[in-house]
C-alpha positions in Angstrom: -13.9 -12.9 15.0 -11.5 -13.9 17.8 -8.6 -11.6 18.6 -5.1 -13.2 18.1 -2.7 -13.1 21.0 0.6 -11.3 20.6 2.4 -14.7 20.5 0.1 -15.9 17.7 0.6 -12.7 15.7 4.4 -13.0 16.2 4.3 -16.5 14.9 2.3 -15.4 11.9 4.8 -12.6 11.2 7.6 -15.1 11.1 5.6 -17.2 8.7 5.0 -14.2 6.4 8.8 -13.4 6.5 9.5 -17.0 5.4 7.7 -16.0 2.1 10.3 -13.2 1.5 13.0 -14.6 -0.8 16.5 -13.3 -1.2 16.5 -11.9 -4.8 19.8 -13.6 -5.7 19.6 -16.9 -3.9 15.8 -17.5 -4.0 15.9 -18.7 -0.4 13.8 -17.3 2.4 15.5 -14.5 4.4 14.4 -16.5 7.5 16.2 -19.7 6.3 19.2 -17.6 5.4 19.3 -16.4 9.0 19.0 -12.7 8.0 16.1 -12.0 10.5 17.3 -11.6 14.0 14.2 -10.4 15.8 10.5 -9.6 15.2 8.5 -7.5 17.6 4.8 -6.6 17.5 3.1 -3.8 19.5 -0.2 -2.0 18.8 -0.2 -2.6 15.0 3.5 -1.8 14.6 6.1 -4.4 13.6 9.8 -3.9 14.1 12.1 -6.3 12.3 15.7 -6.5 13.2 17.7 -8.0 10.3 21.0 -8.0 8.6 22.4 -8.7 5.1 24.9 -11.2 4.0 27.2 -8.3 3.1 27.4 -4.7 4.2 26.3 -2.4 1.3 24.3 -5.1 -0.4 22.7 -3.3 -3.4 19.5 -5.5 -3.1 18.5 -4.2 0.3 15.8 -1.9 -1.1 14.2 -4.9 -2.9 14.3 -7.0 0.3 13.0 -4.1 2.4 10.0 -3.6 0.1 9.2 -7.3 0.1 9.4 -7.5 3.9 7.1 -4.5 4.2 4.6 -5.7 1.6 4.4 -9.3 3.1 3.8 -8.1 6.6 1.3 -5.4 5.6 -0.8 -8.2 4.1 -1.7 -9.1 7.7 -4.7 -7.2 9.0 -3.1 -6.7 12.4 -0.2 -4.7 10.9 -0.4 -1.0 10.4 3.3 0.0 10.2 6.6 -1.9 9.5 10.0 -0.7 10.7 13.2 -2.3 9.7 16.3 -2.0 11.8 19.3 -3.0 9.6 22.1 -4.2 11.9 25.5 -5.7 11.3 26.3 -6.7 14.8 26.4 -9.6 15.2 27.6 -10.1 11.7 25.8 -12.6 9.5 27.5 -16.0 9.0 26.4 -19.3 7.6 25.9 -20.7 11.1 22.8 -18.4 11.4 21.1 -20.4 8.6 18.4 -22.9 9.3 18.9 -26.5 8.5 16.5 -26.1 5.6 18.4 -23.1 4.3 21.7 -25.0 4.5 20.1 -27.9 2.6 18.8 -25.6 -0.1 22.3 -24.2 -0.5 23.8 -27.7 -0.5 25.8 -27.1 2.7 
């Protein structure tokens, strides 16, 4: 079995994150623009992300979904989520697909 490069693993991580849906909007957290950065190093993944609002009561659900999806990858041993609010989320961070799904 051929080892994946860090770039290939990172791409696969982003693809897995596209499977994580916001529990209210049913749109990918990637398409919503909630994921700012994904880093992979020696089996550990660090996801820097935000929420549409500070104090969102659904974060624990999103956090569990992110960890569960990324842990499906054999290369991932640990997942760490850095929740940030700077820069704050805005609709401009959404992908074109996300905007289309929201009717924007």
